[in-house]
C-alpha positions as CSV (number, residue, x, y, z in Angstrom):
1,M,0.0,-0.1,0.1
2,S,1.4,3.6,-0.7
3,E,2.1,6.2,1.9
4,T,-0.9,8.2,0.9
5,G,-3.0,5.1,1.1
6,R,-1.7,4.0,4.4
7,A,-2.6,7.5,5.7
8,S,-6.2,7.5,4.2
9,E,-6.7,4.2,5.9
10,A,-5.4,5.3,9.3
11,R,-7.5,8.5,9.0
12,I,-10.5,6.6,8.3
13,G,-10.1,4.7,11.5
14,E,-9.2,8.5,13.3
15,A,-12.7,9.7,11.8
16,G,-14.3,7.2,13.5
17,R,-13.5,8.2,17.0
18,A,-15.1,11.7,17.1
19,V,-15.2,11.3,20.8
20,E,-12.6,9.4,22.6
21,A,-14.4,8.8,25.6
22,A,-17.0,10.5,28.0
23,G,-15.5,13.7,29.1
24,A,-12.4,13.6,26.8
25,T,-11.6,16.3,24.1
26,E,-13.4,16.0,21.1
27,I,-11.2,15.4,18.3
28,I,-12.6,15.4,14.7
29,A,-10.5,14.6,11.7
30,V,-10.2,16.8,8.6
31,N,-8.8,15.9,5.1
32,A,-7.8,18.4,2.9
33,H,-5.8,18.3,-0.6
34,H,-3.2,20.5,-2.3
35,G,-2.6,18.9,-5.6
36,L,-1.5,15.8,-5.1
37,V,-0.6,16.1,-1.1
38,E,-3.4,15.0,1.2
39,L,-3.1,17.0,4.4
40,A,-4.3,15.6,7.9
41,A,-5.7,18.0,10.2
42,E,-7.9,17.6,13.6
43,R,-10.5,20.0,15.3
44,V,-9.8,19.8,18.6
45,G,-12.4,20.9,21.3
46,D,-15.5,23.1,21.0
47,Q,-15.4,24.9,17.7
48,S,-17.6,28.2,18.9
49,G,-14.7,30.6,19.3
50,E,-12.2,32.4,17.1
51,P,-10.5,30.1,14.5
52,L,-6.8,29.1,15.5
53,L,-4.3,27.0,13.7
54,L,-1.6,25.3,15.3
55,I,1.5,24.2,12.9
56,M,4.3,22.1,14.2
57,G,8.0,21.7,13.8
58,L,10.5,19.6,11.6
59,G,9.5,16.2,11.2
60,T,6.9,16.2,14.3
61,Q,3.2,15.2,14.0
62,M,0.2,17.7,15.3
63,I,-0.4,15.6,18.6
64,Y,2.9,17.2,19.8
65,W,0.3,20.2,20.4
66,P,-0.7,18.7,23.7
67,D,-4.5,18.0,23.9
68,E,-4.4,20.0,27.5
69,L,-2.7,22.8,26.0
70,C,-5.5,22.8,23.2
71,A,-8.1,22.9,25.7
72,Q,-6.5,26.0,27.2
73,F,-6.8,27.9,23.9
74,T,-10.6,26.4,24.0
75,A,-11.2,28.2,27.3
76,A,-9.9,31.2,26.2
77,G,-12.2,31.4,23.3
78,F,-10.5,29.8,20.5
79,A,-11.8,27.0,18.0
80,V,-8.9,25.0,17.7
81,A,-7.4,22.8,14.7
82,R,-3.8,21.3,14.6
83,M,-2.2,19.8,11.4
84,D,0.1,17.5,10.3
85,N,2.6,19.3,7.4
86,R,3.4,17.4,4.2
87,D,6.0,14.4,4.8
88,V,5.0,13.7,8.5
89,G,2.2,11.9,10.4
90,L,-0.8,11.0,8.5
91,S,0.0,13.5,5.8
92,T,1.5,12.5,2.4
93,H,5.0,11.2,2.7
94,L,6.9,12.1,-0.7
95,D,9.5,9.5,-0.4
96,H,9.5,8.9,-4.1
97,L,11.0,12.6,-4.5
98,G,14.0,10.9,-2.8
99,T,16.3,12.1,0.4
100,P,18.8,15.0,-0.1
101,S,22.1,14.8,1.4
102,L,23.5,17.1,3.9
103,L,26.2,18.2,1.5
104,R,23.8,19.2,-1.5
105,M,21.8,21.0,0.9
106,L,24.8,23.5,1.9
107,V,26.2,23.5,-1.6
108,K,23.4,23.8,-3.8
109,P,20.3,24.4,-1.4
110,R,17.8,25.2,-4.0
111,A,18.6,22.0,-6.2
112,A,18.5,19.9,-3.3
113,A,15.0,20.8,-2.3
114,A,11.8,18.8,-3.6
115,Y,9.7,21.8,-2.3
116,R,10.0,24.8,-0.5
117,L,8.2,26.8,2.3
118,D,5.9,28.3,-0.2
119,D,4.5,25.1,-0.8
120,M,3.7,24.5,2.6
121,A,2.1,27.3,3.3
122,D,-0.1,26.6,0.3
123,D,-0.8,23.4,2.3
124,T,-1.9,25.4,5.2
125,V,-4.2,27.1,2.7
126,A,-5.8,24.0,1.8
127,V,-6.4,23.1,5.4
128,L,-8.1,26.1,6.1
129,D,-10.4,25.7,3.1
130,A,-11.1,22.2,4.3
131,L,-11.9,23.6,7.9
132,G,-14.2,26.2,6.3
133,W,-12.2,29.1,7.7
134,A,-11.6,32.2,5.6
135,S,-8.9,33.2,7.9
136,A,-7.7,32.3,11.2
137,H,-5.1,32.8,14.0
138,V,-2.1,31.1,13.0
139,V,0.6,30.0,15.5
140,G,3.5,27.9,14.3
141,A,6.3,26.3,16.5
142,S,9.8,25.8,14.9
143,L,9.8,24.9,11.2
144,G,5.8,25.6,11.7
145,G,6.8,29.3,12.5
146,M,8.7,29.6,9.4
147,V,5.4,28.0,7.5
148,A,3.2,30.7,9.2
149,Q,5.7,33.6,8.4
150,T,5.6,32.6,4.9
151,L,1.6,32.3,5.0
152,A,1.3,35.9,6.1
153,C,3.6,37.0,3.6
154,Q,1.9,34.8,0.8
155,H,-1.6,34.9,1.9
156,P,-2.1,38.1,4.2
157,D,-6.0,37.8,3.7
158,R,-6.3,34.4,5.4
159,V,-4.4,35.4,8.7
160,R,-6.1,37.3,11.6
161,S,-2.8,37.5,13.5
162,L,0.5,35.6,13.5
163,T,2.5,34.0,16.4
164,S,6.0,32.8,15.8
165,I,7.5,30.5,18.2
166,M,11.0,29.4,18.6
167,S,11.7,30.2,14.9
168,T,13.7,32.4,12.5
169,P,13.2,34.5,9.3
170,S,16.4,32.8,8.0
171,P,18.3,29.8,8.2
172,G,21.7,31.6,8.7
173,I,20.1,33.5,11.7
174,G,20.1,31.3,15.1
175,R,22.0,28.2,13.7
176,P,21.5,25.4,15.9
177,A,24.4,24.6,18.4
178,M,26.5,21.6,17.7
179,R,25.2,19.7,20.3
180,A,21.6,20.3,18.8
181,L,22.7,19.6,15.7
182,R,24.0,16.1,16.5
183,V,20.7,15.3,17.8
184,L,18.7,16.8,14.8
185,L,20.6,14.5,12.0
186,S,20.2,11.5,14.7
187,K,18.3,8.8,13.1
188,P,14.9,8.1,14.8
189,G,14.3,4.9,16.3
190,T,13.2,1.7,13.9
191,D,10.5,0.5,16.4
192,R,8.2,1.9,18.9
193,A,10.6,1.5,22.0
194,G,13.4,3.2,20.0
195,A,11.1,5.9,18.5
196,Q,10.2,6.6,22.2
197,Q,14.0,6.5,23.6
198,H,14.8,9.0,20.7
199,A,12.2,11.5,21.7
200,V,13.5,11.6,25.2
201,G,17.1,11.9,24.1
202,L,16.1,14.7,21.6
203,F,14.3,16.9,24.2
204,R,16.9,16.1,27.0
205,T,19.4,18.0,24.3
206,I,17.3,20.8,23.0
207,G,14.6,21.1,26.0
208,S,14.2,23.8,28.4
209,P,16.8,23.4,31.3
210,G,14.6,25.9,33.6
211,Y,11.8,23.4,33.5
212,P,11.6,19.8,34.1
213,T,11.3,17.2,31.1
214,N,8.0,15.3,31.5
215,E,9.4,12.3,30.1
216,D,6.2,10.1,30.7
217,W,4.6,12.4,28.2
218,L,7.2,12.3,25.7
219,R,7.2,8.8,25.7
220,D,3.5,8.5,25.4
221,A,3.3,11.1,22.6
222,A,6.4,9.5,20.8
223,G,4.5,6.1,21.0
224,R,1.6,7.5,19.7
225,A,3.3,9.0,16.8
226,F,4.8,5.9,15.8
227,D,1.8,4.2,15.8
228,R,0.2,6.9,13.5
229,A,3.3,6.8,10.9
230,P,6.8,5.9,11.8
231,A,9.3,8.6,11.1
232,G,11.1,8.6,7.7
233,R,13.2,10.7,6.1
234,G,10.7,13.4,5.4
235,G,12.1,15.4,7.7
236,L,15.5,15.8,5.9
237,R,13.2,17.2,2.7
238,Q,11.6,19.5,5.4
239,L,15.0,20.8,6.0
240,A,15.9,20.9,2.5
241,A,12.8,23.2,2.1
242,I,14.1,25.8,4.9
243,R,17.7,26.0,3.3
244,A,16.0,26.4,-0.2
245,S,13.5,29.1,0.8
246,G,16.2,31.6,2.2
247,D,15.8,34.8,3.8
248,R,12.3,36.2,4.7
249,R,13.0,39.3,6.1
250,S,12.2,41.3,3.2
251,A,9.1,40.0,2.6
252,L,8.2,40.0,6.3
253,A,8.5,43.9,6.0
254,G,5.0,43.9,4.4
255,V,3.1,42.0,7.0
256,R,0.5,43.9,8.8
257,V,-1.2,41.4,10.7
258,P,-1.0,41.5,14.6
259,T,2.2,39.6,15.2
260,L,3.7,38.0,18.6
261,V,7.2,36.1,18.6
262,I,7.9,33.9,21.6
263,H,11.2,32.5,22.2
264,G,13.3,31.1,25.0
265,D,16.5,32.3,26.0
266,R,18.1,29.0,26.4
267,D,17.0,27.3,23.2
268,P,19.9,25.6,21.2
269,M,18.0,24.5,18.1
270,I,17.2,28.1,16.7
271,Q,18.8,30.2,19.1
272,P,17.3,33.5,20.5
273,A,19.1,35.5,17.4
274,G,16.2,33.6,15.5
275,G,13.2,35.1,17.7
276,R,15.0,38.7,17.8
277,A,15.3,38.9,14.1
278,T,11.9,37.8,13.3
279,A,10.7,40.6,15.8
280,A,12.7,43.4,13.9
281,A,11.3,42.2,10.5
282,I,7.9,42.5,11.2
283,P,6.3,46.2,11.7
284,G,4.7,46.3,15.2
285,A,5.9,42.7,16.3
286,R,5.9,41.9,20.0
287,L,8.9,39.7,21.2
288,V,8.4,38.0,24.6
289,T,11.6,35.7,25.6
290,F,11.1,33.2,28.6
291,P,14.3,32.7,30.6
292,G,15.1,29.1,30.9
293,M,13.1,28.0,27.9
294,G,14.5,25.7,25.1
295,H,13.2,24.2,22.1
296,D,9.9,22.5,23.2
297,L,6.6,23.9,25.0
298,P,7.3,23.6,28.9
299,A,3.8,22.9,30.5
300,P,4.6,25.8,33.2
301,L,4.4,28.2,30.7
302,W,1.1,27.3,28.4
303,P,-0.9,29.4,30.7
304,R,1.7,32.5,29.8
305,F,1.7,31.4,25.9
306,V,-2.2,31.0,26.1
307,A,-2.7,34.7,27.5
308,E,-0.1,36.3,25.1
309,I,-1.9,34.9,22.3
310,R,-5.5,35.7,23.6
311,A,-4.1,39.5,24.2
312,L,-2.8,39.5,20.5
313,A,-6.2,38.0,18.9
314,F,-8.7,39.8,21.0
315,G,-6.7,43.1,22.4
316,S,-5.5,43.4,26.1
317,G,-9.1,44.6,27.4
């Protein structure tokens, strides 16, 4: 069976569980298409509020936006949806396009890339269409922040507000520390237990030194991600897209939607210069830097994230 076929089959099973259990968060699967790429998304919780789309990072599935965080957004007045980017999770895996080498990414980044961030932003438009949302408040983390930035540049009418978390406007700004780069490029586990151990090792390296790592949650999330779709080489194609897409600062100067930039001062994957450059590039953007935060979303900071994004979307009053 093809990757697309497996994704469709898994998604059919997922759509059958609109409500997981009494009192659990309601999760409804949504299909979107952008050309031959099929995108998986989910509506999470009550949908009566302001539309909020969550876009996750490099090689990372949408379930890394925890249900509990989504519930906090819902309580703050948002209708929440999250999506799998192309090449990850239940969205189409483009394995037939091959795997770019790191050397080719460095020497000939445009030639190495099978697609670019523009294409991933267009994927997001397809998801918005499938959700029936003319526009939304868009929140992206890491690679998701780059996709969200590109969406605001290319499709400003679809973005009500922009929140860029632990991201950068250019692959040359905020480059990863060597320890982060080594773990980023390490091979994921080939079985469920290996995938769980890889996730724990990854976030021990890039996570927040000021906050305890919830390894039980990480193991659970990594196990569920493996069950949904084991990690392949899609992360390398996404990395090639980042490299090929270059510097967005000149385009970001034209963004006019309310913008929030969130970054940790201990982020080794996209160092704080990335957040500073993003905020400097977008007129009127507000930068919030959290001490002790690395390249993850520490649970103790969720109320602060939600409050900042709510103030951006609704106004401080």
